[in-house]
MARGU-946313 format. One line per 3 residues: number of its first residue (from 1); their letters; for each residue x, y, z of N, C-alpha, C. Coordinates in steps of 0.2 Angstrom, whole numbers. Atoms other than C-alpha are relative to their C-alpha. Layout:
N
NUM = A = X Y Z X Y Z X Y Z; ...
This chain:
122
1 = MSE = 0 -9 2 101 -183 -186 -4 1 5; 2 -5 -7 98 -170 -172 -5 4 -7; 5 -4 4 82 -158 -181 6 5 0
4 = NKT = 1 -3 2 93 -145 -183 9 -2 -4; -7 4 2 110 -154 -191 -4 -4 -6; 4 6 2 106 -163 -206 8 -3 -6
7 = AIF = -3 2 3 119 -173 -216 -3 0 -11; 0 -3 8 121 -168 -239 -1 -9 1; -2 6 2 128 -186 -243 1 -7 7
10 = PSS = -3 5 -9 130 -203 -230 9 -1 0; -8 3 0 148 -208 -226 2 -3 2; -3 6 -2 156 -222 -225 6 1 7
13 = GPY = -1 0 -5 168 -215 -216 -2 4 10; 3 2 -4 169 -206 -200 -1 9 1; 4 -7 1 161 -189 -205 -3 3 -8
16 = SPG = 6 -3 5 150 -179 -218 2 4 -3; -7 -5 7 157 -171 -235 -5 4 1; 3 -4 -1 142 -159 -230 -5 -1 6
19 = IIS = 2 1 -6 133 -154 -216 -5 7 0; 1 -7 0 118 -141 -217 -4 1 5; 0 1 -7 114 -132 -197 1 7 -3
22 = GGF = 0 -10 0 110 -115 -197 -2 5 -5; 1 -3 8 104 -109 -214 7 -2 -4; -6 2 2 122 -114 -219 3 -8 -3
25 = LFI = -3 10 5 129 -130 -231 9 3 3; -8 1 -1 148 -134 -221 1 -6 -3; -5 3 7 161 -143 -232 0 -3 2
28 = AGQ = -4 2 -2 171 -154 -227 5 -1 -4; -7 0 7 190 -155 -234 -4 -4 -4; 1 4 7 187 -160 -253 10 -2 -1
31 = VGR = -10 -2 4 207 -165 -258 -1 -4 -8; -3 -1 7 213 -167 -275 -3 -7 -2; 3 4 1 203 -186 -278 -3 1 -6
34 = NAE = 6 -2 4 192 -185 -293 -6 -9 4; 6 3 -5 174 -196 -288 3 -6 -7; -1 5 -1 181 -210 -297 8 -5 3
37 = GKT = -4 1 -7 196 -211 -282 6 0 -6; -8 -3 2 212 -204 -296 0 4 5; -2 -7 -1 219 -192 -288 8 1 -4
40 = GET = -4 -6 5 227 -178 -297 11 2 -2; -7 1 0 245 -179 -303 6 12 1; 0 -7 -3 247 -158 -302 -3 4 4
43 = IEE = 9 -5 -5 239 -144 -288 -5 2 -6; 5 -2 6 233 -138 -307 -9 -8 2; 4 5 -2 224 -156 -308 -4 0 4
46 = QTQ = 0 1 -4 223 -157 -291 -8 4 1; 7 -6 1 211 -139 -289 -6 -1 0; 7 0 5 200 -144 -302 -3 -7 5
49 = YVL = 2 8 -3 197 -161 -294 -2 2 8; 0 -5 -6 196 -151 -277 -8 1 -1; 8 -4 0 182 -140 -283 -6 -3 -4
52 = ENI = 7 5 2 171 -151 -293 -2 -4 4; -1 4 -9 172 -163 -274 -7 5 2; 4 -5 -2 163 -146 -268 -5 4 -7
55 = HNV = 6 -1 2 153 -142 -282 -6 -5 2; 6 3 -4 143 -157 -280 -2 -2 5; 2 -1 -10 143 -155 -259 -6 4 -4
58 = LKA = 3 -3 -1 136 -140 -266 -8 0 -4; 5 2 3 125 -146 -279 -10 -4 5; 3 3 -4 118 -158 -267 -8 3 5
61 = AGC = 0 -3 -4 113 -145 -257 -8 4 -3; 1 -4 6 105 -133 -269 3 5 -1; -3 -6 -1 119 -123 -268 6 0 -6
64 = DFK = -5 -1 8 129 -115 -282 11 2 5; -8 -3 2 150 -109 -283 -3 9 6; 3 -8 -1 140 -89 -281 -2 -2 10
67 = DVV = 2 2 -4 133 -98 -263 8 2 6; -7 2 -2 149 -100 -256 5 8 4; -2 -6 -3 155 -85 -240 9 -4 3
70 = KVT = -5 3 -4 170 -97 -233 1 0 -1; -4 7 0 183 -105 -237 9 0 0; -4 4 -2 198 -113 -232 5 -8 -1
73 = TYI = -5 3 6 212 -119 -243 7 -5 5; -5 1 -5 227 -130 -236 5 -2 -6; -3 1 9 240 -132 -252 9 -3 5
76 = TKP = -6 4 -6 258 -143 -246 9 7 -1; -8 -4 3 274 -129 -255 -7 10 -2; 4 -10 4 269 -108 -258 2 -2 -7
79 = EYL = 0 -2 7 274 -112 -276 -9 -4 -4; 6 2 4 258 -120 -278 -5 4 2; 5 -6 -7 247 -103 -271 -2 3 -9
82 = QPY = 2 -4 7 249 -96 -287 -5 -5 -7; 3 3 9 242 -109 -304 -9 -2 8; 7 4 -5 231 -115 -286 -7 9 -2
85 = NKI = 9 -7 1 222 -95 -287 -1 1 -6; 2 -1 5 223 -96 -305 -8 -2 0; 5 5 1 209 -110 -307 -5 2 5
88 = YME = 5 -3 -7 203 -104 -289 -6 3 -5; 4 -8 3 196 -86 -298 -4 -5 -7; 8 0 9 186 -98 -314 -6 -4 4
91 = YFP = 6 2 -2 175 -105 -301 -4 3 5; 4 -6 -7 170 -90 -289 -1 6 -3; 0 -6 4 163 -79 -298 0 6 8
94 = EPR = -1 -7 -9 162 -58 -287 -2 -1 3; -6 2 -4 164 -57 -276 0 -4 3; -1 6 -4 173 -69 -270 -2 -3 7
97 = PAR = -2 -1 -6 173 -78 -253 3 3 6; -4 -1 -4 179 -73 -238 6 -8 0; -4 0 2 196 -80 -240 8 -6 7
100 = ATV = -3 -2 -2 211 -90 -229 7 -9 -3; -7 5 3 228 -100 -237 4 -1 5; -2 3 -2 234 -111 -226 9 -3 -3
103 = IAG = -6 3 2 255 -120 -230 -2 -6 6; 1 5 -4 253 -136 -221 2 -9 -3; 0 5 4 258 -155 -223 -9 -2 1
106 = LVD = 9 2 -2 239 -165 -226 3 -7 0; 3 5 0 235 -182 -222 3 -6 -5; -3 3 1 243 -191 -234 5 4 -7
109 = DSF = -3 -5 3 258 -185 -247 -2 0 -5; 1 2 7 250 -189 -262 -3 7 -2; 5 -5 2 238 -175 -259 7 5 1
112 = LIE = -9 -7 1 249 -158 -264 -10 7 3; 2 -6 -3 231 -144 -259 -10 -6 5; 8 1 -5 213 -147 -245 -3 6 -2
115 = IEA = 3 -6 -3 199 -134 -246 -7 -2 5; 1 -1 -4 186 -135 -234 -5 7 -2; 6 -5 -1 169 -122 -237 -7 2 4
118 = IAK = 11 0 -4 153 -114 -229 -1 4 -6; 5 -3 2 139 -109 -240 -6 2 6; 8 -4 -6 124 -97 -234 -6 -5 -9
121 = LP = 5 3 4 108 -109 -241 -6 9 -5; 4 -4 2 98 -99 -254 -7 1 2
């Protein structure tokens, strides 16, 4: 590992779930699958799984949702935006992070949402 780049969790895949560098935590895109490997069936369920996955990476780095400064969300259908927003607002306190939301296809058709985030270390 580089002196200025630290992985949060070991990964069996070709990426790290979170990297600390330059006073920030960069969280890789998280999908709608819970810690037990179950994929959510609805956008609401998947959004909750994604945000819980993000919370786990935040906690491991000593952060919380209040420390998140930027979020990028990918959803597969425009009609998912409203239910996603409702759950999203339950997790992120004011002032909420800057955000981009993109309608896009994801790597697996069973995923309805993917979110990546950047947090400032406390």
